[in-house]
VMD Tcl script that builds the backbone (N, CA, C; Angstrom):
set m [mol new atoms 540]
animate dup $m
set s [atomselect $m all]
$s set {name element resname resid chain x y z} {
  {N N ARG 1 A -26.081 31.002 18.858}
  {CA C ARG 1 A -27.850 31.167 18.946}
  {C C ARG 1 A -28.490 31.907 20.453}
  {N N LYS 2 A -29.491 32.703 20.049}
  {CA C LYS 2 A -30.193 33.330 21.136}
  {C C LYS 2 A -31.686 33.146 20.952}
  {N N LEU 3 A -32.188 33.104 22.017}
  {CA C LEU 3 A -33.540 33.459 21.846}
  {C C LEU 3 A -34.243 34.231 21.305}
  {N N LEU 4 A -34.973 34.191 20.114}
  {CA C LEU 4 A -35.569 35.402 19.348}
  {C C LEU 4 A -36.916 35.660 20.142}
  {N N LEU 5 A -36.983 37.242 20.520}
  {CA C LEU 5 A -38.353 38.253 21.238}
  {C C LEU 5 A -38.817 38.641 20.374}
  {N N GLN 6 A -40.268 38.550 20.085}
  {CA C GLN 6 A -40.887 39.394 19.108}
  {C C GLN 6 A -40.950 40.880 19.861}
  {N N PRO 7 A -40.863 41.826 18.458}
  {CA C PRO 7 A -40.691 43.522 19.250}
  {C C PRO 7 A -41.615 44.120 20.329}
  {N N GLY 8 A -41.157 44.262 21.446}
  {CA C GLY 8 A -42.220 44.938 22.380}
  {C C GLY 8 A -41.953 43.883 23.562}
  {N N GLU 9 A -41.561 42.497 23.800}
  {CA C GLU 9 A -41.727 41.567 24.417}
  {C C GLU 9 A -40.157 41.849 25.381}
  {N N HIS 10 A -40.018 41.315 26.633}
  {CA C HIS 10 A -39.112 41.900 27.327}
  {C C HIS 10 A -38.522 39.994 27.911}
  {N N ALA 11 A -37.147 40.162 27.774}
  {CA C ALA 11 A -36.725 38.676 28.501}
  {C C ALA 11 A -35.968 39.135 29.877}
  {N N ASP 12 A -36.511 38.781 30.848}
  {CA C ASP 12 A -35.503 38.619 32.049}
  {C C ASP 12 A -34.006 37.651 32.319}
  {N N VAL 13 A -33.975 36.699 31.251}
  {CA C VAL 13 A -33.160 36.256 31.178}
  {C C VAL 13 A -32.378 35.770 29.854}
  {N N GLU 14 A -31.111 35.429 29.455}
  {CA C GLU 14 A -30.716 35.486 28.303}
  {C C GLU 14 A -30.785 33.577 27.971}
  {N N PHE 15 A -31.120 32.795 27.272}
  {CA C PHE 15 A -31.161 31.484 26.936}
  {C C PHE 15 A -30.097 30.891 25.894}
  {N N VAL 16 A -29.242 29.930 26.145}
  {CA C VAL 16 A -28.265 29.723 25.267}
  {C C VAL 16 A -28.709 28.651 24.623}
  {N N LEU 17 A -29.087 28.285 23.506}
  {CA C LEU 17 A -28.890 27.425 22.739}
  {C C LEU 17 A -28.461 26.645 22.081}
  {N N ASP 18 A -26.907 26.895 21.916}
  {CA C ASP 18 A -26.098 26.696 21.521}
  {C C ASP 18 A -25.214 25.467 22.594}
  {N N ARG 19 A -23.770 24.679 22.408}
  {CA C ARG 19 A -23.209 24.248 23.194}
  {C C ARG 19 A -22.477 25.651 23.793}
  {N N HIS 20 A -22.271 25.257 25.043}
  {CA C HIS 20 A -21.381 26.290 25.997}
  {C C HIS 20 A -20.286 25.728 26.796}
  {N N ALA 21 A -19.264 26.710 26.735}
  {CA C ALA 21 A -17.964 25.713 27.146}
  {C C ALA 21 A -17.932 26.111 28.514}
  {N N LEU 22 A -18.482 25.327 29.647}
  {CA C LEU 22 A -18.491 25.539 31.186}
  {C C LEU 22 A -17.458 24.232 31.760}
  {N N SER 23 A -16.775 24.596 32.467}
  {CA C SER 23 A -15.644 23.842 33.226}
  {C C SER 23 A -16.933 22.579 34.160}
  {N N PHE 24 A -16.478 21.960 34.205}
  {CA C PHE 24 A -17.089 20.824 35.418}
  {C C PHE 24 A -15.981 19.930 36.255}
  {N N THR 25 A -14.904 20.793 36.442}
  {CA C THR 25 A -13.706 19.885 37.270}
  {C C THR 25 A -14.029 20.251 38.422}
  {N N ARG 26 A -14.242 21.642 39.023}
  {CA C ARG 26 A -14.656 22.057 39.895}
  {C C ARG 26 A -16.071 22.322 40.621}
  {N N ALA 27 A -16.448 22.779 41.508}
  {CA C ALA 27 A -17.686 23.177 41.849}
  {C C ALA 27 A -17.927 24.325 41.691}
  {N N ARG 28 A -19.488 24.855 41.113}
  {CA C ARG 28 A -19.604 26.154 40.551}
  {C C ARG 28 A -20.701 26.846 42.160}
  {N N THR 29 A -20.284 27.926 42.356}
  {CA C THR 29 A -20.803 28.640 43.561}
  {C C THR 29 A -21.888 29.855 42.883}
  {N N GLY 30 A -21.809 30.116 41.951}
  {CA C GLY 30 A -22.718 31.533 41.487}
  {C C GLY 30 A -22.467 32.702 42.013}
  {N N ARG 31 A -21.075 32.713 42.813}
  {CA C ARG 31 A -20.582 33.918 43.767}
  {C C ARG 31 A -20.259 34.574 42.951}
  {N N PRO 32 A -19.866 36.073 43.170}
  {CA C PRO 32 A -19.190 36.940 42.297}
  {C C PRO 32 A -17.651 36.385 42.472}
  {N N GLU 33 A -16.592 37.036 41.396}
  {CA C GLU 33 A -15.331 36.442 41.689}
  {C C GLU 33 A -14.653 37.586 42.601}
  {N N LEU 34 A -14.940 38.932 42.482}
  {CA C LEU 34 A -14.493 39.782 42.779}
  {C C LEU 34 A -15.524 40.431 43.655}
  {N N PRO 35 A -14.793 41.147 44.616}
  {CA C PRO 35 A -15.934 42.208 45.558}
  {C C PRO 35 A -16.284 43.449 45.288}
  {N N ASP 36 A -15.449 43.874 44.427}
  {CA C ASP 36 A -15.486 45.472 43.534}
  {C C ASP 36 A -16.661 45.279 42.553}
  {N N MET 37 A -16.532 44.161 42.024}
  {CA C MET 37 A -17.348 44.137 40.687}
  {C C MET 37 A -18.916 44.175 41.234}
  {N N THR 38 A -19.525 45.408 40.403}
  {CA C THR 38 A -20.914 45.625 40.977}
  {C C THR 38 A -21.386 45.013 39.554}
  {N N GLU 39 A -21.334 44.968 38.391}
  {CA C GLU 39 A -21.948 44.734 37.063}
  {C C GLU 39 A -22.288 43.245 36.912}
  {N N PHE 40 A -23.144 42.506 37.317}
  {CA C PHE 40 A -23.520 40.915 37.087}
  {C C PHE 40 A -24.702 40.883 35.751}
  {N N LYS 41 A -24.873 41.745 35.405}
  {CA C LYS 41 A -25.981 41.511 34.474}
  {C C LYS 41 A -25.218 40.678 33.087}
  {N N THR 42 A -24.377 40.377 32.806}
  {CA C THR 42 A -24.158 39.606 31.652}
  {C C THR 42 A -23.098 38.379 31.732}
  {N N ARG 43 A -22.657 38.635 32.929}
  {CA C ARG 43 A -20.868 37.709 33.035}
  {C C ARG 43 A -21.576 36.682 34.066}
  {N N TRP 44 A -20.438 35.723 33.578}
  {CA C TRP 44 A -20.944 34.581 34.550}
  {C C TRP 44 A -19.319 34.677 35.694}
  {N N ARG 45 A -19.756 34.587 37.005}
  {CA C ARG 45 A -18.714 34.855 37.798}
  {C C ARG 45 A -18.423 33.574 38.828}
  {N N GLU 46 A -17.496 33.411 39.548}
  {CA C GLU 46 A -17.158 32.687 40.255}
  {C C GLU 46 A -16.239 33.177 41.400}
  {N N GLY 47 A -16.618 32.522 42.466}
  {CA C GLY 47 A -15.811 33.194 44.018}
  {C C GLY 47 A -15.875 31.841 44.745}
  {N N SER 48 A -15.112 32.074 45.779}
  {CA C SER 48 A -14.928 31.192 46.721}
  {C C SER 48 A -16.216 30.678 47.611}
  {N N HIS 49 A -16.142 29.509 47.845}
  {CA C HIS 49 A -17.803 28.611 48.579}
  {C C HIS 49 A -17.356 28.678 49.768}
  {N N LEU 50 A -16.467 29.263 49.811}
  {CA C LEU 50 A -15.616 28.992 51.820}
  {C C LEU 50 A -16.283 30.039 52.758}
  {N N PRO 51 A -16.831 30.172 53.680}
  {CA C PRO 51 A -17.150 31.359 54.562}
  {C C PRO 51 A -16.161 31.881 55.028}
  {N N LEU 52 A -16.429 32.921 55.607}
  {CA C LEU 52 A -15.159 34.113 55.940}
  {C C LEU 52 A -15.028 33.530 57.214}
  {N N TYR 53 A -15.718 32.802 58.021}
  {CA C TYR 53 A -15.729 32.510 59.519}
  {C C TYR 53 A -16.473 31.034 59.425}
  {N N PRO 54 A -15.552 30.158 59.885}
  {CA C PRO 54 A -16.546 28.796 60.357}
  {C C PRO 54 A -17.404 29.079 61.348}
  {N N PHE 55 A -18.406 27.932 61.133}
  {CA C PHE 55 A -19.385 27.864 62.086}
  {C C PHE 55 A -18.843 27.809 64.006}
  {N N GLY 56 A -19.160 28.675 64.359}
  {CA C GLY 56 A -18.465 28.174 66.009}
  {C C GLY 56 A -17.361 29.028 66.521}
  {N N HIS 57 A -16.625 29.958 65.299}
  {CA C HIS 57 A -15.803 30.227 65.274}
  {C C HIS 57 A -16.153 31.722 66.588}
  {N N GLY 58 A -14.584 31.842 66.966}
  {CA C GLY 58 A -14.709 32.857 68.219}
  {C C GLY 58 A -13.017 33.240 68.444}
  {N N LEU 59 A -12.851 34.424 68.918}
  {CA C LEU 59 A -11.445 34.771 69.350}
  {C C LEU 59 A -11.486 34.950 70.940}
  {N N SER 60 A -10.130 34.874 71.315}
  {CA C SER 60 A -9.736 34.657 72.758}
  {C C SER 60 A -8.375 35.660 72.751}
  {N N TYR 61 A -8.053 35.812 73.841}
  {CA C TYR 61 A -7.045 36.730 74.233}
  {C C TYR 61 A -5.806 35.569 75.001}
  {N N THR 62 A -5.984 34.417 74.608}
  {CA C THR 62 A -5.283 33.235 74.891}
  {C C THR 62 A -5.428 31.913 73.719}
  {N N ARG 63 A -4.809 31.114 74.019}
  {CA C ARG 63 A -4.338 29.866 72.908}
  {C C ARG 63 A -4.598 28.430 73.880}
  {N N PHE 64 A -5.651 27.887 72.896}
  {CA C PHE 64 A -5.953 26.618 73.386}
  {C C PHE 64 A -5.645 25.599 72.623}
  {N N GLU 65 A -4.995 24.133 73.014}
  {CA C GLU 65 A -4.471 22.845 72.527}
  {C C GLU 65 A -5.482 22.219 72.560}
  {N N TYR 66 A -5.880 21.510 71.566}
  {CA C TYR 66 A -6.732 20.162 71.926}
  {C C TYR 66 A -5.996 19.114 71.186}
  {N N SER 67 A -6.237 18.290 72.332}
  {CA C SER 67 A -5.795 16.426 71.986}
  {C C SER 67 A -6.347 15.697 70.613}
  {N N ALA 68 A -6.227 14.957 70.276}
  {CA C ALA 68 A -6.854 14.070 69.632}
  {C C ALA 68 A -8.112 13.120 70.366}
  {N N PRO 69 A -9.306 13.309 69.832}
  {CA C PRO 69 A -10.098 12.647 70.522}
  {C C PRO 69 A -9.969 11.057 70.793}
  {N N VAL 70 A -9.954 10.650 71.821}
  {CA C VAL 70 A -9.943 9.258 72.231}
  {C C VAL 70 A -11.438 8.670 72.314}
  {N N LEU 71 A -11.648 7.245 71.913}
  {CA C LEU 71 A -12.722 6.792 72.005}
  {C C LEU 71 A -12.859 5.503 72.987}
  {N N ASP 72 A -13.780 5.230 73.768}
  {CA C ASP 72 A -13.546 4.117 74.479}
  {C C ASP 72 A -13.621 2.718 73.904}
  {N N THR 73 A -14.131 2.853 72.584}
  {CA C THR 73 A -14.787 1.822 71.785}
  {C C THR 73 A -14.765 2.570 70.337}
  {N N ASP 74 A -14.288 1.833 69.157}
  {CA C ASP 74 A -14.630 1.950 67.649}
  {C C ASP 74 A -16.092 1.395 67.117}
  {N N THR 75 A -16.780 0.837 67.762}
  {CA C THR 75 A -17.709 0.420 67.685}
  {C C THR 75 A -18.951 0.584 68.748}
  {N N LEU 76 A -20.320 1.452 67.989}
  {CA C LEU 76 A -21.176 1.785 69.159}
  {C C LEU 76 A -22.347 0.625 68.793}
  {N N ALA 77 A -22.549 -0.150 69.961}
  {CA C ALA 77 A -23.950 -0.781 69.941}
  {C C ALA 77 A -24.918 0.066 69.641}
  {N N TRP 78 A -26.280 -0.997 68.723}
  {CA C TRP 78 A -27.395 -0.204 68.557}
  {C C TRP 78 A -27.765 0.399 69.985}
  {N N ASP 79 A -28.134 -0.002 71.201}
  {CA C ASP 79 A -28.652 0.256 72.543}
  {C C ASP 79 A -27.819 0.745 73.251}
  {N N GLY 80 A -26.423 0.848 72.654}
  {CA C GLY 80 A -24.991 1.090 73.456}
  {C C GLY 80 A -24.888 2.809 73.980}
  {N N ASN 81 A -23.670 3.182 74.260}
  {CA C ASN 81 A -23.219 4.559 74.464}
  {C C ASN 81 A -22.102 4.423 74.083}
  {N N LEU 82 A -21.386 5.455 73.423}
  {CA C LEU 82 A -19.719 6.013 73.256}
  {C C LEU 82 A -19.436 7.017 73.775}
  {N N ARG 83 A -18.239 6.905 74.284}
  {CA C ARG 83 A -17.884 8.149 74.927}
  {C C ARG 83 A -16.394 8.491 74.177}
  {N N VAL 84 A -16.170 9.876 74.245}
  {CA C VAL 84 A -15.474 10.310 73.225}
  {C C VAL 84 A -14.621 11.542 74.236}
  {N N THR 85 A -13.521 11.434 74.461}
  {CA C THR 85 A -12.828 12.861 75.247}
  {C C THR 85 A -12.042 13.208 74.475}
  {N N ALA 86 A -11.584 14.555 75.036}
  {CA C ALA 86 A -10.526 15.061 74.920}
  {C C ALA 86 A -9.686 15.902 75.513}
  {N N ARG 87 A -8.413 16.171 75.773}
  {CA C ARG 87 A -7.960 16.887 76.670}
  {C C ARG 87 A -7.608 18.135 75.991}
  {N N ILE 88 A -8.001 19.839 76.726}
  {CA C ILE 88 A -7.903 20.791 76.319}
  {C C ILE 88 A -7.149 21.930 77.128}
  {N N THR 89 A -6.168 22.047 76.707}
  {CA C THR 89 A -5.090 22.881 77.868}
  {C C THR 89 A -5.155 24.389 77.185}
  {N N ASN 90 A -4.982 25.167 78.269}
  {CA C ASN 90 A -4.842 26.828 77.755}
  {C C ASN 90 A -2.998 26.996 77.909}
  {N N ARG 91 A -2.720 27.144 76.359}
  {CA C ARG 91 A -1.309 27.174 76.364}
  {C C ARG 91 A -0.904 28.687 76.229}
  {N N GLY 92 A -1.656 29.845 76.736}
  {CA C GLY 92 A -1.770 31.582 76.440}
  {C C GLY 92 A -1.135 31.925 78.261}
  {N N GLU 93 A -0.898 33.091 77.989}
  {CA C GLU 93 A -0.677 33.557 79.180}
  {C C GLU 93 A -1.974 34.222 80.375}
  {N N ARG 94 A -3.261 34.043 79.833}
  {CA C ARG 94 A -4.179 34.677 80.318}
  {C C ARG 94 A -5.297 33.622 80.166}
  {N N ALA 95 A -6.028 33.724 81.637}
  {CA C ALA 95 A -7.295 32.666 81.603}
  {C C ALA 95 A -8.016 33.062 80.586}
  {N N GLY 96 A -8.620 32.258 80.221}
  {CA C GLY 96 A -9.585 31.947 79.109}
  {C C GLY 96 A -10.811 31.375 79.357}
  {N N GLU 97 A -12.148 31.684 78.514}
  {CA C GLU 97 A -13.212 30.700 78.400}
  {C C GLU 97 A -13.246 30.074 76.892}
  {N N GLU 98 A -13.132 28.660 76.581}
  {CA C GLU 98 A -13.239 27.959 75.307}
  {C C GLU 98 A -14.514 27.244 75.125}
  {N N VAL 99 A -15.470 27.427 74.245}
  {CA C VAL 99 A -16.344 26.459 73.824}
  {C C VAL 99 A -15.714 25.174 73.338}
  {N N VAL 100 A -16.010 23.949 73.658}
  {CA C VAL 100 A -15.277 23.022 73.088}
  {C C VAL 100 A -16.616 22.068 72.217}
  {N N GLN 101 A -16.430 22.131 71.017}
  {CA C GLN 101 A -17.643 21.388 70.058}
  {C C GLN 101 A -17.335 20.192 70.092}
  {N N LEU 102 A -18.426 19.455 69.902}
  {CA C LEU 102 A -18.619 17.927 68.952}
  {C C LEU 102 A -19.066 18.162 67.691}
  {N N TYR 103 A -18.563 17.544 66.777}
  {CA C TYR 103 A -18.816 17.391 65.576}
  {C C TYR 103 A -19.273 15.798 64.461}
  {N N VAL 104 A -20.073 15.489 64.317}
  {CA C VAL 104 A -20.206 14.211 63.549}
  {C C VAL 104 A -20.343 14.271 62.366}
  {N N HIS 105 A -19.884 13.306 61.375}
  {CA C HIS 105 A -20.165 13.067 59.944}
  {C C HIS 105 A -20.504 11.262 59.712}
  {N N ASP 106 A -22.091 11.202 59.418}
  {CA C ASP 106 A -22.587 10.228 58.642}
  {C C ASP 106 A -22.014 9.778 57.274}
  {N N ARG 107 A -20.964 8.982 57.008}
  {CA C ARG 107 A -20.288 8.515 55.865}
  {C C ARG 107 A -20.875 7.902 54.599}
  {N N VAL 108 A -21.972 7.216 55.092}
  {CA C VAL 108 A -22.877 6.844 54.104}
  {C C VAL 108 A -24.507 6.563 55.180}
  {N N ALA 109 A -25.208 7.159 54.075}
  {CA C ALA 109 A -26.288 7.301 54.478}
  {C C ALA 109 A -27.507 7.379 53.322}
  {N N SER 110 A -28.870 6.940 53.755}
  {CA C SER 110 A -29.481 7.116 52.863}
  {C C SER 110 A -29.852 8.346 52.555}
  {N N ARG 111 A -29.457 9.185 53.119}
  {CA C ARG 111 A -29.880 10.833 52.436}
  {C C ARG 111 A -28.493 11.533 52.513}
  {N N VAL 112 A -28.205 12.516 52.399}
  {CA C VAL 112 A -27.146 13.108 52.199}
  {C C VAL 112 A -26.856 14.113 53.368}
  {N N ARG 113 A -26.067 13.643 54.248}
  {CA C ARG 113 A -25.984 14.119 55.650}
  {C C ARG 113 A -24.837 15.319 55.564}
  {N N PRO 114 A -24.993 16.315 56.375}
  {CA C PRO 114 A -23.795 17.420 56.464}
  {C C PRO 114 A -22.665 17.148 57.013}
  {N N ILE 115 A -21.784 17.461 56.529}
  {CA C ILE 115 A -20.321 17.053 56.524}
  {C C ILE 115 A -19.459 17.307 57.738}
  {N N ARG 116 A -20.439 17.851 58.750}
  {CA C ARG 116 A -19.670 18.345 59.900}
  {C C ARG 116 A -21.399 19.093 60.853}
  {N N GLU 117 A -21.780 17.786 61.312}
  {CA C GLU 117 A -23.111 18.192 62.221}
  {C C GLU 117 A -22.679 18.434 63.959}
  {N N LEU 118 A -23.284 19.624 64.421}
  {CA C LEU 118 A -22.853 19.898 65.636}
  {C C LEU 118 A -23.675 18.790 66.398}
  {N N LYS 119 A -23.004 17.869 67.413}
  {CA C LYS 119 A -24.000 17.468 68.566}
  {C C LYS 119 A -23.884 17.724 69.705}
  {N N GLY 120 A -22.688 18.425 70.315}
  {CA C GLY 120 A -22.564 18.789 71.781}
  {C C GLY 120 A -21.403 20.016 71.644}
  {N N PHE 121 A -21.681 20.678 73.107}
  {CA C PHE 121 A -20.727 21.338 72.886}
  {C C PHE 121 A -20.215 21.719 74.795}
  {N N ARG 122 A -19.485 21.857 75.218}
  {CA C ARG 122 A -19.272 22.441 76.876}
  {C C ARG 122 A -17.892 23.973 76.775}
  {N N LYS 123 A -18.777 24.449 77.612}
  {CA C LYS 123 A -17.551 25.878 78.029}
  {C C LYS 123 A -16.953 25.372 79.032}
  {N N LEU 124 A -15.682 26.120 79.051}
  {CA C LEU 124 A -14.839 25.741 79.902}
  {C C LEU 124 A -14.032 27.142 80.159}
  {N N LEU 125 A -13.546 27.488 81.291}
  {CA C LEU 125 A -12.611 28.333 81.704}
  {C C LEU 125 A -11.258 27.754 82.272}
  {N N LEU 126 A -10.531 27.873 81.972}
  {CA C LEU 126 A -9.293 27.129 82.143}
  {C C LEU 126 A -7.922 28.699 82.218}
  {N N GLN 127 A -7.302 28.398 83.509}
  {CA C GLN 127 A -6.469 28.949 83.773}
  {C C GLN 127 A -5.261 28.989 83.067}
  {N N PRO 128 A -4.182 29.996 82.705}
  {CA C PRO 128 A -3.159 29.378 81.983}
  {C C PRO 128 A -2.432 28.382 82.510}
  {N N GLY 129 A -1.866 27.161 81.653}
  {CA C GLY 129 A -0.959 26.349 81.682}
  {C C GLY 129 A -2.087 24.897 81.831}
  {N N GLU 130 A -3.255 25.644 82.600}
  {CA C GLU 130 A -3.954 24.314 82.996}
  {C C GLU 130 A -5.284 23.476 82.065}
  {N N HIS 131 A -5.125 22.330 82.263}
  {CA C HIS 131 A -6.039 21.413 81.245}
  {C C HIS 131 A -7.325 20.994 82.063}
  {N N ALA 132 A -7.765 20.470 80.988}
  {CA C ALA 132 A -9.342 19.779 81.536}
  {C C ALA 132 A -9.473 18.998 80.410}
  {N N ASP 133 A -10.082 17.646 80.969}
  {CA C ASP 133 A -10.446 16.719 80.285}
  {C C ASP 133 A -12.033 16.509 79.609}
  {N N VAL 134 A -12.468 16.716 78.331}
  {CA C VAL 134 A -14.085 17.047 78.286}
  {C C VAL 134 A -14.310 15.783 77.689}
  {N N GLU 135 A -15.471 15.295 78.202}
  {CA C GLU 135 A -16.154 13.921 77.878}
  {C C GLU 135 A -17.502 14.328 77.275}
  {N N PHE 136 A -17.995 13.592 75.921}
  {CA C PHE 136 A -19.015 13.675 75.469}
  {C C PHE 136 A -19.878 12.168 75.469}
  {N N VAL 137 A -20.906 11.838 75.595}
  {CA C VAL 137 A -21.371 10.458 75.323}
  {C C VAL 137 A -22.582 10.407 74.543}
  {N N LEU 138 A -22.307 9.671 73.444}
  {CA C LEU 138 A -23.059 9.670 72.388}
  {C C LEU 138 A -24.025 8.200 72.238}
  {N N ASP 139 A -25.208 8.394 71.713}
  {CA C ASP 139 A -25.849 6.933 71.600}
  {C C ASP 139 A -26.653 7.217 70.168}
  {N N ARG 140 A -27.312 5.896 69.504}
  {CA C ARG 140 A -27.900 6.069 68.262}
  {C C ARG 140 A -28.994 7.213 67.957}
  {N N HIS 141 A -29.449 7.710 69.103}
  {CA C HIS 141 A -30.392 8.711 69.068}
  {C C HIS 141 A -29.382 10.221 68.700}
  {N N ALA 142 A -28.473 10.346 68.785}
  {CA C ALA 142 A -27.724 11.399 68.490}
  {C C ALA 142 A -26.818 11.531 67.180}
  {N N LEU 143 A -27.340 10.311 66.823}
  {CA C LEU 143 A -27.011 10.034 64.938}
  {C C LEU 143 A -28.110 9.838 64.297}
  {N N SER 144 A -29.630 10.056 64.903}
  {CA C SER 144 A -30.639 9.870 63.984}
  {C C SER 144 A -30.602 11.422 63.103}
  {N N PHE 145 A -31.411 10.981 62.084}
  {CA C PHE 145 A -32.121 12.069 61.419}
  {C C PHE 145 A -33.610 11.732 60.341}
  {N N THR 146 A -33.944 12.446 59.886}
  {CA C THR 146 A -35.261 12.127 58.947}
  {C C THR 146 A -35.097 11.538 57.793}
  {N N ARG 147 A -35.240 10.154 58.007}
  {CA C ARG 147 A -35.205 9.545 56.843}
  {C C ARG 147 A -36.060 9.591 55.525}
  {N N ALA 148 A -35.832 9.094 54.205}
  {CA C ALA 148 A -36.981 9.566 53.397}
  {C C ALA 148 A -38.014 8.605 53.214}
  {N N ARG 149 A -37.879 7.383 53.635}
  {CA C ARG 149 A -39.279 6.801 53.871}
  {C C ARG 149 A -39.836 6.649 55.426}
  {N N ASP 150 A -39.162 6.052 56.255}
  {CA C ASP 150 A -39.688 5.545 57.517}
  {C C ASP 150 A -39.374 6.437 58.548}
  {N N GLY 151 A -39.478 7.542 58.297}
  {CA C GLY 151 A -39.183 8.493 59.660}
  {C C GLY 151 A -38.140 8.929 60.220}
  {N N PHE 152 A -37.963 9.193 61.806}
  {CA C PHE 152 A -36.720 10.001 62.126}
  {C C PHE 152 A -36.473 8.420 62.599}
  {N N GLY 153 A -34.516 8.266 62.395}
  {CA C GLY 153 A -33.808 7.193 63.025}
  {C C GLY 153 A -32.466 7.159 62.797}
  {N N ALA 154 A -32.022 6.184 63.281}
  {CA C ALA 154 A -30.379 6.303 63.090}
  {C C ALA 154 A -30.027 4.917 61.777}
  {N N GLU 155 A -29.073 5.041 61.149}
  {CA C GLU 155 A -29.187 3.845 60.152}
  {C C GLU 155 A -27.159 3.405 60.703}
  {N N PRO 156 A -27.139 2.156 60.607}
  {CA C PRO 156 A -25.933 1.786 60.965}
  {C C PRO 156 A -24.602 1.987 60.196}
  {N N GLY 157 A -23.347 2.392 60.245}
  {CA C GLY 157 A -22.482 2.767 59.146}
  {C C GLY 157 A -21.366 3.224 59.809}
  {N N ALA 158 A -20.767 3.830 59.302}
  {CA C ALA 158 A -19.400 4.138 59.544}
  {C C ALA 158 A -19.684 5.967 60.055}
  {N N PHE 159 A -19.000 6.732 60.826}
  {CA C PHE 159 A -19.392 7.889 61.189}
  {C C PHE 159 A -17.908 8.334 61.517}
  {N N ASP 160 A -17.394 9.642 61.095}
  {CA C ASP 160 A -16.053 10.335 61.430}
  {C C ASP 160 A -16.645 11.153 62.758}
  {N N LEU 161 A -16.031 11.354 63.728}
  {CA C LEU 161 A -16.012 12.347 64.668}
  {C C LEU 161 A -15.230 13.575 64.970}
  {N N TRP 162 A -15.298 14.568 65.272}
  {CA C TRP 162 A -14.512 15.452 65.853}
  {C C TRP 162 A -14.806 16.146 67.040}
  {N N ILE 163 A -13.430 16.688 67.884}
  {CA C ILE 163 A -13.847 17.435 68.944}
  {C C ILE 163 A -12.952 18.803 68.558}
  {N N ALA 164 A -13.353 20.023 68.479}
  {CA C ALA 164 A -13.007 21.479 67.724}
  {C C ALA 164 A -12.918 22.541 68.464}
  {N N SER 165 A -12.621 23.631 68.341}
  {CA C SER 165 A -13.321 25.040 68.611}
  {C C SER 165 A -14.158 25.616 68.026}
  {N N SER 166 A -14.082 24.917 66.439}
  {CA C SER 166 A -15.339 25.443 65.388}
  {C C SER 166 A -15.429 24.171 64.710}
  {N N SER 167 A -16.338 24.658 63.554}
  {CA C SER 167 A -16.670 23.269 62.431}
  {C C SER 167 A -15.397 23.071 61.523}
  {N N GLU 168 A -14.385 24.079 61.987}
  {CA C GLU 168 A -13.221 23.611 60.760}
  {C C GLU 168 A -11.741 23.058 62.073}
  {N N GLY 169 A -11.245 22.021 61.255}
  {CA C GLY 169 A -10.401 21.852 62.129}
  {C C GLY 169 A -10.440 20.962 63.246}
  {N N GLY 170 A -9.519 20.441 63.807}
  {CA C GLY 170 A -9.817 18.807 64.719}
  {C C GLY 170 A -9.175 18.059 63.956}
  {N N GLU 171 A -9.039 16.834 64.897}
  {CA C GLU 171 A -8.307 15.580 64.342}
  {C C GLU 171 A -9.736 14.492 64.305}
  {N N ALA 172 A -9.820 13.910 63.055}
  {CA C ALA 172 A -10.717 13.040 62.975}
  {C C ALA 172 A -10.630 11.665 63.495}
  {N N VAL 173 A -11.698 11.021 64.295}
  {CA C VAL 173 A -11.566 9.661 64.450}
  {C C VAL 173 A -12.842 8.944 63.824}
  {N N ARG 174 A -12.728 7.587 63.642}
  {CA C ARG 174 A -13.755 6.881 63.155}
  {C C ARG 174 A -14.595 6.069 63.952}
  {N N PHE 175 A -15.655 5.616 64.063}
  {CA C PHE 175 A -16.604 4.520 64.479}
  {C C PHE 175 A -17.538 3.983 64.002}
  {N N GLU 176 A -18.118 3.180 64.522}
  {CA C GLU 176 A -19.093 2.407 63.629}
  {C C GLU 176 A -20.299 2.029 64.365}
  {N N LEU 177 A -21.571 2.538 63.585}
  {CA C LEU 177 A -23.021 2.269 64.537}
  {C C LEU 177 A -23.203 0.605 63.793}
  {N N GLN 178 A -23.447 -0.265 64.863}
  {CA C GLN 178 A -23.708 -1.701 64.483}
  {C C GLN 178 A -25.065 -1.788 64.930}
  {N N ALA 179 A -25.830 -2.511 63.839}
  {CA C ALA 179 A -27.129 -3.035 63.204}
  {C C ALA 179 A -27.872 -3.586 64.637}
  {N N SER 180 A -28.692 -3.292 64.821}
  {CA C SER 180 A -29.456 -4.154 66.461}
  {C C SER 180 A -29.592 -5.456 65.982}
}
mol reanalyze $m
mol bondsrecalc $m
mol representation Tube
mol addrep $m
């Protein structure tokens, strides 16, 4: 059944007043399913919600290899620091620059947090076969966000951390921020 309009009126949307079979087993994006379809007036379209290129993506004439991140401790004290290092190696045949990126995810927070949030980066120039150890230092202020009721601050809990060349990829390690 459709919403009835009086003669001369125009509707810019169609309202479905009956049950409509929609799949709830996967996330809806609302994006077109095929790039060559230009008519979007009356059909439900679905497409990938993944970006063409992840944040931080870049091209190089060489290939870099990342070791798994190593934490100095798996518990970050409320007033302490957490050091994380990873070894970056140029496995290609040319010198190259690489932007090493640190991402963090708050696993349980009072507000929904980004899946990967950029917390730091370093730019390296490596010759063929050369490696460098990159270190980042985190404290609770780096894990802070605007909370629902009591302003800007961090919350104790579990976090995932990645060191990678973009927001996609990298090996995750977990640490915990302890309460004060």
